[in-house]
N, C-alpha and C positions, 0 to 999 in steps of 0.2 A: 536073358542076355548072356548068361554063362555058356549056354549051348551055342549061341551065335559066335561068341569069341572063340570057342573051341573049334568050330568048323572053319573059321577064317583067320586063325591066329597068325599064319605065315604072312598073309597079306597085310594084316593090321600091324604086325611087328615091323615089317618093311616100311610101311607108311610112317610109323612112329620115328624110325631112324631117319627117314627122308625129311620129315618135318623138323627134327632137331638140326640136321645139316642146313636146311633152308633158313630156319629161324636164326641160326648163328650168323650166316653170311650177310643177311640184311643189316643187322645191328653192327657187326664187325666192320663193314665197309663205311658206315657212318663215322665210326671211331678212327679208322685208318685214314679216311679222307682228310680229316682234320690234321692228322700227323703229317700227311703228305703236302698239306698246304693248299688243297683244293678249295675253291670259293663255294659259297652257298649255291650260286647259280649252276656251277659245274656239278655239284653233288645232286642238285634237283634233277638234272638231266640223267645222271647215272641211275637214280632211283626210279625215275619215270620209265626208263628203258625196259625195266623188268616187266612192267605192265604192257608195254608194246609187244614184247615177245610173248607174254602170256596170252594176250588176245589173239595174236597170230597162231600160236600153238593150238588154241581151242578150235580154230577154224580148220587147220591143216592136219591135226593129229588123227581125226577119224578116217581121213583118206589114207594116211600112212598105215593105220592099223588094218584097213580093209585090203591093202596091197600086200603087206608082208607079215601081218599077224601080230598078236599081242607080245609074244615072247621076244621077237626081234626088235620091236619098237622099244620095249622095256629095256632090253640090254643096250641098245644103241644110245638111247637118250641118257640112261644111267651112266654109261661110260663117259659121255660128253660132259655131263654135269660134274662128275668127279674130276675130270681134267681141268675144266674151266675154274672150279673153285680154288685149285692150287696155283693157278696162274696169276691171280690178282696181285700178290706182292712182287711177282716177277716183272710186271709191266705197270709201274706206278704212274699211269697217265690216264686222265679222266676220259679221254676219247676211247682208249682201249677198254677201260672199265665199262663204259656205256655199251660197247659192242658185246662184251662178255655178259653183262647183265641182261641184254636182250636175248642172248643165247640161253641163259639160265631160265628166263621167263618162258621161252618157247619149250625148253625141255621139261621143266616142271609141269607145265600145262599138259603136255602130252602124257607124262607119267600119271597125272591125276585122272585124266580121261581113261587111260588104260586100266588103272586100278579100280576106278568106279564101275566101269563096264564089267570087270571081272567079279567084283562084289555083287553087282546087280544080277548077274547071271547065276551066281552060286546060291542066291537067296530064293526062298519061296515067297508067295504073296503074303503069307502070314508073318514071315521073319524079315521081309525087306526093309521095313521102316526101322526096326531095331538094329539091323545090320548097318545101315547107313548112318544111324545115330551113333553107333559105336565107332564108326569110321570118323565121323566129325569130332567126337570126343578125343580120339587118339590124335587127330591133327592138332587140336588146340592144346592138348597136354604136351605134345612134342615141341611146338613152337614156343610155349612158355618155358619148358625145361631148358630149351636152348640158351636162354638168357643167362642161366647159371653157369653154363660151360664157358662163358666169356671170361670167367675168373681163373681159368686154367692156364692162362699164359699172358704174354705181353702183346697188345694189339700192334706194336711196332715190329714184331718179329714174324716168324713163319708158322709157329706151332698152331695158332688159332685158325690158320687157313688149312693146315693139314688135317685137323680133327674133322671138320665137316666133310672134307673130301673122302676120308676113310669111312665115316658113317654112311655116306651115300653109297659107297662101294659095297659095304656090308649089308645095306638095306635090301639089295637085290638077291642076296644069297637065299634067304628063306622063301622068297617069292618064286625064283626060278627053279628051285629044287623041290617045290611043292608038287604033290601028285595031282593037284586040281587041274583039269583040262582047261585050255584057253577057250573062251566062248566065241560064238559068232558075234558079229558087230554090225549094228545099224546106226546110221547117223541121225541126228535130230536137226531138222531144218527150221530156221527161225521164221516167225510170222513176218509179213510185211510190216514195217514200222508204222505206217499210217494206220493199219488195222489195229496194231498193238496199242498205239496212242489213243485211238478211238475207244478201245475197250477199257483201258486203264491209264488215263493221263497221269495220275499221281504215281502209279507204279513206274512209268517211264521216267518222269522228272526226278522222282525220289531215288531211283537206282543210280542215275547219273550223279546226283548230288551226294548221295551216301558213298559211292565209289570214290568221288573226289575227296571228301572229308576224311574217310578212313585211310586212303592211301597217303594223303598229306600228313595225317597224324602218325601212322605207323611207319611210313617210309622215311620221314624226315625227323623222327624222334631222336635218333642217335646223333644226327647232324646238329640238331638244336642243343642237345645235351652237351656235346663237345664245345659248342660255341659259348655256352653260358658257364663252362668250367666245371661241370659235374665230373666226378671220378668214374672210373670204369665200373666199380661196384654200383654206384648210384645210377648210372645209365642202364645197367642190366636190370635193376629193380624198376626203374622208370619205364622202360620198354615192356618189361614183363607185366607190369600193372595193366597195360592196355589189353593184353590177352586174358589175364586173370579176370578182369572186369567182364569180358565177353563170356567167359565160362560161368561166372556167378549169376549174371543177369539173364542168360539165355532162357532158362526154363521158367523163372517167374514172369518174364515178359510173354513167353509163349502161353502160360496159363491165363494171363489177362487177355491176350489176343483172342482166345477162343470164347471169350465171354463179353466182348464189347465191340463197338464200332472200331475197326482197325485204323481208320483215318484219324480218329480222336487219339488213339494210342500213339500213332506216328507223330501227331502234333505235340503231345505231351513229352515224348522222348526227345524230339528235336528241340523243344523249348528248354528241357532240362539240360541238354548239351550246351545250349547258348548260355544259360546261367553259369554253368561250370567253367566256361572259358573267360568270363568277364574279368575275374581277379588276375589270372596269369597273363592276360593280354595287357592289362594296365600296369601290373607290378608283379615281379617274380616273387612268389611266396616261398617260405621255407620248404625244405626238401620234402618232408613227410606230408604236409598239406598238399603239396604239388602231386605227390603220388596218389593221394586219395582223389584229387580232381581228375587225374588221368585215368584212374580206375573207373570212375563214373563215365568218362567219355568213351572208354572202351566198352563199357557195359551198355551204353546207348547205341553206339555205331555198329557193333558186331551183330546184335540181334535185328537191327533194322534191315539188314540184307534179307534174312528169312521172312521178316514181317512184311516187307514190300512185295515179295514174291507171293506170299499167302494172300495179301490184299488183292493183287492183280488177278489171281486165280479165282477169287470170289466173284468176279464180273465176267469170267470167260467160260465157254463151254468146255466140257471135259476133253473133247477132241483137240482143242486148241492149246491145252496146257503145256505140252512139250515144246511146241514152236514158240509159244509166248515166253517160256522160261529161257530158251536160247536167246531170244531177242533182248530180254531184260538183262541177262548176263553180259551181252555184248555192250549194252548201254553202261552197265557198271564198269566194264573194262575201259570204255572211253573216259569215264570220270576218273578212274584210277590213273590213267595216263596224265590227265590234266592236273590232278591234285598236287603231286610233288612239284610240278613246274610252277604253278601259281603260288604255292606255299613258299618256295624258294624266292620267287620274285617279290612277294610281300615282305619276307624277312630282309631282303636287300633294301627295300624302300622304307619300311617303317621300323626296322630293328627286330629284336628278338620276339617282341609281342606279335609280330606278323604270323608266327607259327600257329598260335592259338586263334588269332583273329580270322584266319581263313576258315578254320574248322567252324567257328562260330557263325561266320557269314553264310556258309553253305547250309548249316542247320537252320539258321534264321529264315532263309528263303524257303527251305523245305517246310518249316512249321507254318509259314504264311500261306504257302500253296496248299498244304493239307487243310488248313482252315477254310480256304476259299472253295476247295473241292467239296467240302461237307455241305456247302450251300447249293451245290449244283444238282445233286441227286441224292435220294435217300439211301441209307445203308441197307444192305441185305439183312434179312432176319438171321440171327445168330445160328439158328438151327440149319440154315441153308448154306452156311460158310464151311470151307474146308478146315481141317485141323492144322494148327501151326506145327511145323517141323523144324528142329534146330539144324541150321545149315551154316557152314563156315563160308567166308567170302571166296575161298579157293574152290568151291564146289563147281563142277561142270554142269552143263545142261542135262546130261544123262542122269547125274545124281539127283538133281532137282526134280526131274520128271519122275524118277522112281519113288521119291519120297512124297511128292505132292499129289500125284495122281491117285484117285480112289482105286481100291483093289480091283474092282470089276473092269476097270479100263486099262490096267497094266498088262503088258505082255511079257514074254520071257526074253525079249531082246537084250543082248549084252551091251 
C-alpha cells in the first residue's frame, strides 16, 4: 500500500482536498438553508439537484474527456466548482441554489471519472485493487474530516464558503503539476436494463433503494439537524457519524460477504437498518444515542453499495461486468435523486420522524425483496463468487469495473 500511495500521491492528495471541499458544502448548505428560512421542501430540491447533476456528469464526462483530454476537463471543472462554491451566500435563493447544486454535481462527477481513469491507467493488474482501495479510503477520510471544518466559522457568514472554494482550487495543483502522463480513455457502456434486471433483480432493486435511502440520510441530515435545534457542533458530529460508520463497517461486512450468501447479508443489514430507525422515528433520543444510531445506519448503507454490485456480478459473465456496473450505478443515481425529495415530503407530512421513517421504509422493502429473491434461485457456491471490494457511493463505473473484474479480464484502458 505504501508503494501505491507513493506512486499516486499527487492524485490522492488532490482527491482528499476535493472531498473535504465537497463534504463541507453539503452540510453547510443544510445549515445555511435554515438560517435563510428555506422550507424543507425547498431544501429537498436543492439537495436532490446534486444527484441530478452527478448522474448527468457520469454520462457526459467520458465524451468530454475523449474530445479535449483529462487535463483540460480537470482544470475546467475544477475552476467551475471553485466559483460556484463561493457564490452560494451571494445568491440566497433556493432556485439559484438548486441550479448551483446541479452544476456542482455535474462537475464533481466529471472530476471523479477523470481521477479514476487516471488512477486505473497508472496501476498494474497487481496493484489496481490496492490503488482504488486507497482512493476510496481517501474519499471517505476527506468527507469525514470536512465536518470538523464546519467549526472554523459562522454558517451565517462567508468564511465557511470560502474555505471549500480554496481547498478545491488547491486540490488541482498537485494533480496538474504531476509528471504522470494523461491516459487514453475508453467509455463504459451500460447493459440494457431488461438484461440487467434478468441477470440480477435484487441488484437493480437494491441499488435504487440504497441510493434513495443513503441520499435521503446524508443529503437531508443537516436540514433535519437544523430543524430539531442541534448546534453546529452537534450537526457536524451527527453528519460525520454517517461516514465514520461507513469506514468502520466496510471491511467487516466485506469479510462476511466473501463467506456467505450475499442475499442473506443484504437482508440482515437492511433489517438492522430498519431496527435502528424505529426509536428516532417515534421519539427523538438524546444526542449521543442518536449519534450511535446514525453511525449504525451509515455503516449499513455505505457498504450496501459495494455489496449489491458484488452480488450482481456473481450472476453475470465476466464480459458483462463493466456494462452491468454502469447500469447499476445509473439506478443508484435515480434513487439518489428521489431520496431527498421523498424525505423532504415525509418530513413535511409527518414531522421530524419522517427523516428516519423514509430510510426505514426503503430498507424494509429491500429486506423483504432480498428474502423473496432467496426463494427464487439458489445461491452460487462461495468459491465461485467474486471478492468484495470496498467502494464509495461516489465511484464511477470505471472504478467499479477496475476493482470488480478479475485480473485476467482487465485491460489497460484509462
